[in-house]
KEDODREN-188456 format. One record per atom (N, C-alpha, C): z, y, x; residue in three letters. Coordinates in steps of 0.2 Angstrom, whole numbers, plus 5000, padded with zeros to 4 digits. Layout:
N
ZYXala
...
***
This chain:
354
500049945004met
500050005000met
500050065004met
500450065010asn
500450125014asn
499850145017asn
499450095019asn
498750105022asn
498350145017asn
498350125011tyr
497850165006tyr
498150235005tyr
498750245005leu
499050305004leu
499150355010leu
499050335016ser
499250375022ser
498550395025ser
498050365024gln
497350375027gln
496950415022gln
496750475024ala
496350515020ala
495650495019ala
495350465024ser
494650455024ser
494450375023ser
494150365017ser
493850305016ser
493250295020ser
492950235020lys
492350225024lys
491750265021lys
491750275015trp
491150315012trp
491250395014trp
491850415016leu
492050485018leu
491850495025leu
492050435029arg
491950445036arg
491250445039arg
490750405035glu
490150385037glu
489650435034glu
489050435037asp
488450475033asp
487950415031asp
487550445026gly
487050405023gly
486350445022gly
485850415019pro
485250455018pro
485350515014pro
485050565016glu
485150635013glu
485850655012glu
486250645017ser
486950655017ser
487150725018ser
486650775020asp
486750845020asp
486850875013asp
486550835008ile
486650855001ile
487050804997ile
486850744997val
487150694993val
487750664997val
488350684995ile
488950664998ile
489150584997ile
488950564991ser
489150484990ser
488750464984ser
488650394984ser
488350364978ser
488850314975ser
488950314968arg
489450274965arg
489150234960arg
489250164959ile
489150124954ile
489750104950ile
489750104944arg
490350084940arg
490150034934arg
490449974934leu
490249934929leu
490849924924leu
490749934918ala
491349924913ala
491249854910ala
491849814910arg
491849744908arg
492449734904arg
492449684899asn
493049664895asn
493049594895asn
493649564894ile
493749494894ile
493649474886ile
493249424885ser
493249404878ser
493849374875ser
493949384868asp
494549354865asp
495149394867asp
495149454870arg
495649494872arg
495549564869arg
496049594865pro
495949664862pro
495749714868pro
495349764866phe
495249814871phe
495849844873phe
495849874879thr
496549904881thr
496849954876thr
496349994873thr
496650044868thr
497050014862thr
496949954861leu
497249914855leu
497749864858leu
497749854864ala
498149794867ala
498949814867ala
499249754866thr
500049764867thr
500149754875thr
500849764876asp
501049754883asp
500849684885asp
500949634881ile
500849564882ile
500049554884ile
499649584880asn
498949574881asn
498749604888asn
499049664889gln
498849694896gln
499149654901gln
499649624901ala
499949584906ala
499549524907ala
499249494902gln
498749434902gln
498149454906gln
497849514905val
497349544909val
497449544917val
498049574918leu
498349584925leu
498349514928leu
498649464925asn
498749404927asn
498049374929asn
497549384924ala
496849354925ala
496549384931ala
496649444933met
496349474938met
496749454945met
497349444945gln
497749424950gln
497449354953gln
497349314948gly
497049244949gly
496349254952gly
495949294949ala
495249304951ala
495149324958ala
495549364961ile
495449394967ile
495549334973ile
495849284970gln
496049224975gln
495549174975gln
495049174970thr
494549124970thr
494049124975thr
493749074977pro
493249074983pro
492749124982pro
492449134976glu
491849174975glu
492049244976glu
492649264975leu
492849334976leu
493149344983leu
493449294985ala
493849294992ala
493349304997ala
492749274997lys
492249285002lys
491949355003lys
492149394998met
491849464998met
492449515000met
493049485001gly
493649525002gly
493849525009gly
494549525011pro
495049525006pro
495149585002pro
495549574997phe
495749624992phe
496449624991phe
496649694990asp
497349704988asp
497449734981asp
497949714978met
498049734971met
498749774970met
498649844969leu
499149894968leu
499349904961leu
499949894959phe
500149904952phe
500349974951phe
500150004946met
500350074944met
501150084943met
501450034941arg
502150034940arg
502550034946arg
502250014952glu
502550014958glu
502450074962glu
502050124960leu
501850184963leu
502250244960leu
502450294964asn
502650354962asn
502150404960asn
502250454957asp
501750504954asp
501350524960asp
501650544966val
501250564972val
500750514974val
500950454974gly
500550394977gly
499950384972gly
500050384966lys
499550384961lys
499050434961lys
499250504962gln
498850554963gln
498450554969gln
498650524975val
498250514981val
497650464979val
497850414975leu
497250364974leu
496750404970leu
496950444965val
496450484961val
496050534966val
496350564971glu
496050604975glu
495550574980glu
495750504981lys
495250464985lys
494750434981lys
494650444975his
494150424970his
494250344969his
494850314971leu
494950244970leu
495150224963leu
495450274959ile
495650264952ile
495450334948ile
495450324942ser
495250384938ser
495950414936ser
495950484934pro
496550514931pro
496850474926pro
496450444921ala
496750404916ala
497150344918ala
496950314923leu
497250254925leu
497950264927leu
498050324931lys
498750334933lys
499250344928lys
499050364922glu
499450374916glu
499750304913glu
499450254915ser
499550184912ser
500050154916ser
500550124912his
501150084916his
500850014917his
500449984912asn
500249914913asn
499549914916asn
499449944922ala
498749944925ala
498849934932ala
498249924935ala
498249914942ala
497549924945ala
497549924952val
496849934955val
496849884960val
496249854961val
496149804966val
495649834971val
495849834977ile
495449874982ile
495349834988ile
494649834991arg
494549804997arg
494749855003arg
494949835008pro
495249875014pro
494749935016pro
494149925016asp
493649975018asp
493550035012asp
493850015006glu
493850065001glu
493150074998glu
492650035000glu
492050044996glu
492050014989glu
492449964988ile
492549924982ile
493249944979ile
493249964973ser
493949964969ser
493749934962ser
494249904959ile
494249874952ile
494849904948ile
494749944944met
495249964939met
495349914934met
496049904933val
496149854928val
496649884922val
496449874916asn
496749904910asn
496649984910asn
496050004912glu
495950074911glu
495650074903glu
495150114902glu
494850114895glu
494650044893glu
494350014898asp
494049944898asp
494549894902asp
494549834901his
494949784905his
494749794912his
494149794914leu
493949804921leu
493449854922leu
493549894927arg
492949944929arg
492849934936arg
492349904938ile
492149884945ile
491749944948ile
492049974953gln
491750034956gln
491550014964gln
490950034966cys
490750034972cys
490450104975cys
490750124980met
490550194983met
490250184990met
489750224991leu
489450224998leu
489250295000leu
489150305006pro
488950375008pro
488250385007pro
488050455006gly
487350475005gly
487050444999gly
486450444999asn
486050424993asn
485850344994asn
486250304991gln
486250234992gln
486350194985gln
486150224980leu
486250194973leu
486050114973leu
485450104975asp
485250034975asp
485749984979asp
485950004985lys
486349964989lys
487049964985lys
487350014982ala
487950014979ala
487949964973ala
487349974969tyr
487249924964tyr
487249854966tyr
486949834971glu
486849764974glu
487549744975glu
488049784978leu
488649764980leu
489049754973leu
489049804969ala
489449794962ala
489149734958ala
488549714959asp
488249664955asp
488549594958asp
488649594964gln
488949534968gln
489649524965gln
490049574965ile
490749574963ile
490749554956ile
490249584952asp
490249564945asp
490149494943asp
489649464947asp
489449394947asp
490049344949asp
490449374954ala
490949334956ala
491549324951ala
491649384948leu
492149384943leu
491949344936leu
491349354935glu
491049324929glu
491049244929glu
491049224935ser
491049144936ser
491749124935ser
492249164934asn
492949144933asn
493249174927asn
492849224923met
493049254917met
492549254912met
492749244906asp
492249244900asp
492249324898asp
491649354899tyr
491549424897tyr
491449424890tyr
491649484887ala
491449504880ala
490649524880ala
490249484877phe
489549494878phe
489149474872phe
488649514870asp
488249504864asp
487549504866asp
487149454863glu
486449444865glu
486049504864glu
486249534858glu
485849594856glu
486049664859glu
486749664859lys
487049734862lys
487149734869lys
487249674872gly
487449674879gly
488149674880gly
488449704886tyr
489149704887tyr
489549744882tyr
490049724879leu
490449754874leu
490949794877leu
491049864875thr
491549904879thr
491949944874thr
492449974876ala
492950014871ala
492550074869ala
492150104873cys
491850164871cys
491050144869cys
490850164863pro
490150144862pro
489650174867pro
489750224870thr
489250254875thr
489150204881thr
489650154882asn
489550114888asn
489250044886asn
489150034880val
488949964877val
488249954880val
488049894882gly
487349884885gly
487449854892gly
487249894896thr
487349874903thr
488049884906thr
488449934903gly
489049954905gly
489049994912gly
488450014913leu
488350044920leu
488350114920leu
488750144924arg
488750214925arg
488650224933arg
488050254934ala
487850274941ala
487850344942ala
488150364948ser
488250434949ser
488150454956ser
487950514957leu
487850544964leu
488350604964leu
488750614970met
489050674971met
488650714976met
488450774973met
487950814977met
488350884979met
488150904985his
488350974987his
487851024987his
487851074982leu
487351114980leu
487551184981leu
487751214987pro
487951284988pro
487351334987pro
486751314990ala
486251364989ala
485951374982ala
485951324978leu
485751334971leu
486251374968leu
486951374969val
487451414966val
487351484969val
487251494975leu
487151564978leu
486551604976leu
486051564975thr
485451594972thr
485351604965thr
485851574961gly
485951584954gly
485451534950gly
485251484953gln
484851434950gln
485151374947gln
485851374948ile
486151304947ile
486151294939ile
486351344935asn
486351334928asn
485651314925asn
485151344928arg
484451314925arg
484351244927arg
484551224933ile
484451154936ile
484851114932ile
485451124931leu
485951074927leu
485751074920leu
485551124917thr
485251124910thr
484651074910thr
484251084914ala
483651034914ala
483850964915ala
484350954919val
484650884921val
484950854914val
485250894910thr
485550864904thr
485050854899thr
484450884899gln
483950874894gln
483550814895gln
483650784901val
483350714903val
483850664902val
484350674899gly
484850614897gly
485350604903gly
485450654907leu
485950644912leu
486550684911leu
487150674914ala
487750714913ala
487950744920ala
488250804919val
488450844925val
489250854924val
489550824929arg
490350834929arg
490550864936arg
491250874936gly
491550904942gly
491750844947gly
492150864952ile
492250824957ile
492650764955ile
493050764950tyr
493450704948tyr
493250674941tyr
492550694940gly
492250664934gly
492350704928gly
492350674922glu
492450714915glu
493050754915glu
492850824913gly
493450864912gly
493650904918gly
493350884924ser
493550914930ser
493150974932ser
493351014937asp
492951074939asp
492451054945asp
491951094946ala
491451074952ala
491751114958ala
492351094961leu
492551134966leu
492151124972leu
492151174977gly
491751174983gly
490951154982gly
490751184976asn
490051174974asn
489851094974asn
490251054973leu
490150984972leu
490050964965leu
489550934963phe
489350914956phe
489250834956phe
489450804951gln
489250734950gln
488750724944gln
488150694946ile
487650684942ile
487650614940ile
487650594933ser
487650524931ser
487250514925ser
487150454924asn
486750434917asn
487250434911asn
486950444906gln
487350444899gln
487250384895gln
486550364895val
486350304891val
486450244895val
486750194892thr
486850124895thr
486550074890thr
486350084884leu
486050034880leu
485350044879leu
484949994879gly
484249994879gly
483850004885gly
484150014891his
483850024897his
484149974902his
483749944907ser
483949904912ser
484349944917ser
484749904921glu
485049934927glu
484549974931glu
484049934933gln
483549964937gln
483250034934gln
483050034928asp
482850094925asp
483350154925asp
483950134924ile
484450184924ile
484550214931ile
484550174936ile
484650194943ile
483950234945ile
483450204943gly
482750234945gly
482750304942gly
482950314936asn
482850384933asn
483350434936asn
483950414938leu
484450454941leu
484150474948leu
483950424952glu
483650434959glu
483050484958glu
482650474953gly
482050524953gly
482250594952gly
482750604947val
483050674946val
483350704952val
483750654956ala
484150674961ala
483650704967ala
483150664968leu
482650694973leu
482350764972leu
482250774965gln
482050844963gln
482550894965gln
483250874963ile
483750924965ile
483850934972ile
483750884976ile
483750884983ile
483250934986ile
482650924983glu
482050974985glu
482251044983glu
482551054977his
482651124975his
483251154980his
483751114981glu
484251134986glu
484051154993glu
483551114995arg
483351125002arg
482851195002arg
482551194997ala
482051254996ala
482551324995ala
483051314992ala
483551374991ala
483851384997ala
484051335002arg
484351355008arg
483851395013arg
483151365012gln
482651405016gln
482551475014gln
482651485007tyr
482551555005tyr
483151595007tyr
483751575007leu
484351615009leu
484251635017leu
484051585021met
483951605028met
483351655029met
482851645025arg
482251695025arg
482351765022arg
482751765017glu
482751825013glu
483451865014glu
483951825016ser
484651855016ser
485051825022ser
484751815027lys
484951785033lys
485651815035lys
485651885036glu
486251915038glu
486851905033glu
486651915027thr
487151905022thr
487451835022thr
487051785022ile
487351715022ile
487651695028ile
487451725034glu
487851715040glu
488551745040glu
488551805037asp
489151845036asp
489651805032asp
489451775026arg
489851735022arg
490151675025arg
489651645028ile
489851575032ile
490351595037ile
490251645041cys
490651655047cys
491351685045cys
491351725039arg
491951745037arg
492451685034arg
492051635031ser
492451585028ser
492751535034ser
492351535039phe
492551495045phe
493151535048phe
493151595049gly
493651635052gly
494351625048gly
494251635041ile
494851625037ile
495151555037ile
494751505037leu
494951435038leu
495351425045leu
495051455050ala
495351445057ala
496051485058ala
496151535054tyr
496751575055tyr
497251585049tyr
496951575043ala
497451585037ala
498051545038ala
498551575035arg
499251545035arg
499451515028arg
499051535023gln
499151505016gln
498451505013gln
498351445009met
497751435006met
497851385000met
497551404994asp
497651354988asp
497051314988asp
497051264984ser
496551204984ser
495851234983ser
495851274978lys
495151304976lys
494851344981lys
495251384984glu
494951424990glu
494751384996glu
495151334997ala
495051295003ala
494351255002ala
494251224996met
493651194994met
493051234995met
493051304992gln
492551344993gln
492351365000gln
492851375004arg
492751395011arg
492451335015arg
492751285013leu
492451225017leu
491751205015leu
491551225009ser
490851215006ser
490451265010ser
490651325011asp
490251375015asp
490151355022asp
490751325025val
490651305032val
490151245033val
490251195028arg
489751135028arg
489051165028arg
488951215023leu
488251245023leu
488051275030leu
488551305033gly
488351335039gly
488251285045gly
488551225044ile
488351175049ile
487651145048ile
487551135041asp
486851115040asp
486251155041asp
486451225041leu
485951275043leu
485951295050leu
486351265054gly
486351275061gly
486651335063gly
487051375058ile
487451435060ile
488051425064ile
488351365062ile
489051345065ile
488951285069ile
489151295076lys
489051235080lys
489751205082lys
489751145084gly
490351115087gly
490851095082gly
490651095075val
491151075070val
490751015067val
491150955066ser
490850895063ser
490650915056ser
490050885054ala
489750895047ala
490150855042ala
490650815044gly
491050775040gly
491650815037gly
491750875040ile
492350915038ile
492450925031ile
491950935027leu
492050945020leu
492250885016leu
491950825018lys
492150765015lys
492850745017lys
493050755023glu
493750735026glu
494250775022glu
494150845023leu
494650885020leu
494650895012leu
494150865009met
494050865002met
494650824999met
494850775003val
495450735001val
496050755004val
496050765011ala
496650785014ala
497050845012ala
496650895009thr
496950955007thr
497150955000thr
497050904996gln
497250904989gln
498050894989gln
498350914983pro
499050914982pro
499450844983pro
499150794981gly
499450734981gly
499450704989gly
498950714992phe
498850684999phe
499350725003phe
499350795002leu
499750835007leu
500450815006leu
500750805000gln
501450784999gln
501550715002gln
501050675001gln
501150605004gln
501150605012gln
500750655014gln
500750655022gln
501350685025gln
501650735021tyr
502250765024tyr
502950735021tyr
502850685017gly
503450635015gly
503850675010gly
503650725006ser
504150755001ser
503650794996ser
503950794990glu
503650834985glu
503750914987glu
503250954986met
503251024988met
502951064982met
503251124982asn
503051174977asn
502351194979asn
501951234974pro
501251254976pro
501251304982pro
501751344983gly
501751394988gly
501851354995gly
502251304996leu
502351265002leu
501751225003leu
501451194998arg
500751164999arg
500251205002arg
500251264999asp
499751315002asp
499851325010asp
500451335012val
500651335019val
500351275023val
500551215020lys
500451155024lys
499651145024lys
499351165019arg
498551155018arg
498251195024arg
498451255024ala
498151305029ala
498251275036ala
498851255037ala
499051225044ala
498651165046ala
498551115041leu
498151055042leu
497351075043leu
497151125040ile
496451145041ile
496351175048ile
496851215050arg
496851245057arg
496851195062arg
497251145061glu
497351085066glu
496651055066glu
496351035061arg
495751005061arg
495151035064arg
495151105064leu
494651145067leu
494751145075leu
495451145076arg
495651145084arg
495451085087arg
495451025083met
495250965086met
494550965087met
494050985083asp
493350995084asp
493251035091asp
493651095091glu
493551135097glu
493751105103glu
494251065103ala
494451025109ala
493950975111ala
493650945106asn
493150885107asn
492550915110asn
492350985109asn
491751015111asn
491851065117asn
***
């Protein structure tokens, strides 16, 4: 448990992938339910315990063990800070941490996590760096097959996989890309682009999914329709739209450098200076200034700073992880002080390495 709570960087945060200057990560999530068991929203404590027991048995079967090892963390054994850390690392959803009879199964590299007793009995999630939806789906599909060889899923020949929410019926697939789109925001094009995205059946959410804000110019683009389309069609449609967004973002970056070079350089360098010397900083400001610095790295304006700084500090500067790191609960003011200190230390590390 301590390993998952004390390390800020999952594998998908540490490594780069295709188009990683814009696509931070690819995620595939499969919603599954066990047949002859009430959906989580209607389940008793006994029903939920039965699902937890079934999952405990499944991760020890040969089919799943060969893709592991896996650890199972129970929400009832975690304090509020520990659960918040898992949310900040995108290993669980905000909804799961509110449930007492829930758990998450995690592979040590944190590319795979399986939420148990969230809205559905099982939510299989695979996350990879960059634009790698096909590879993430392949991994999720292998986990799904391994589980299905030991569990009887709720499935209908006409409707597909049955889920607690009608919008997930069918494939049960939610594919999403987390994208860093600062130039589209700065050039005022973002609302037009995101409106066009929603018109072709995709959803746009913030950094932690539904109901969250797009901190640091990070947006999650995902499919909305799961019924009547194959997994390949869903992923192909999302990838096609994503490539167009990438093209627009790169064009917007070129425009900024061509038409507003001094202005964008000033913005980026100011953000870098504030991050390097500030003594207090809240989460929202930290994410915005880290976004500016990452843009500066990608544009060649800032040298000697790792391009992974936005991804690393996206987790490490969040309230839960800060409190876990320093071993105590902190009020917002103290967190702002510790956050600024953490960022300064991180920048000094890059300076020393270069």
